[in-house]
N, C-alpha and C positions, 0 to 999 in steps of 0.2 A: 503494500500499499503506499502510495505517495505521501512524504511527509509534506506537512504544511509548513509555512515561512516559521513561525516561533518553533516548531519541532526541529528544523533545519539550522536555526540559529543556536537552540540548546545543544545540540549534537554537534555543532563545530565547534561551541566552547570546549566539548569534552574531547575534541580530538584535535590537541594541537600541533600546527606547523601544516594543515590543510587549510585551503582558502576556497571561496565559492568562486566558481566560474561558471556563471550563468546557471544551467542545469545541472551542473557536475561539480563535484570537488576535484581540487588538484594539488599537488605538492611535488616540488624538484627537489631530488636527491643529488650530490655531488661526490665523489668518489675520488680515490687517488688516480686513477687510471681506467682505461676502458675494461680492462679483465675485472676488475672489482665491480664495475658498473654491470656487466654479463653475469656475474655470479648474484648479483642482488636480483636482476630481471629474474633469473633461474627460479631464485627461491619466492619471488613475488608469482611467479607462474605456478609453483607447486601449491601456495596457499589459494590461488584463484580456481585452481582445478578442484581442491577439496570443496571452497565455498560455493562452485559451479557460478560464479560471480567473476567476471573477466574485466580489467582494468584496459583502457587505452593505454599503451607504451610508446614513449619517444626516447630514442637514446641518442645522445649525441657526444661521443667520445667518451667523457667521465661524469656525464649529467643525465639525468634518468627524471622524465615527467612522467609522473602518472595522473589518469584522470579517471573518476569512477563516477557513474551514473546508471540507473536502472532503465533502459530502454522501454522494456514493455510496460513501466508504470508512468513512462514518460517525465520521469525526474529522478530526485533523490529520495531514497528510501532508507531504511534501517541497515539493510545489506551494505549499502556503500560505505556508510561509518563503522561497520563490523568489520569488513575487510580493511578498511583504512587502519583502524586500530590494530589488527591484526600483523598487517604488514611494519607498522610501527613498532610491534613487541619484540621479544626477544627471539632470537633466530631458534 
């Protein structure tokens, strides 16, 4: 179920480092090099497969940008914030 605006604001407060980007949330991660960036993307991929919820991923050498939205709900849902917090959790 798509979150209303007050719920999105509250969820963002509980998900530090992520920002609103229209109907999505996003975060940029920076690493020492491309190899570390790829290792991070592989970890995110495993989490996404487990959650059956997949982010948009943009890799630029040592910077990885993730964007999450629930396309079939037409915006942000709890699934987006749950996956964001899992990504930021311990490896």
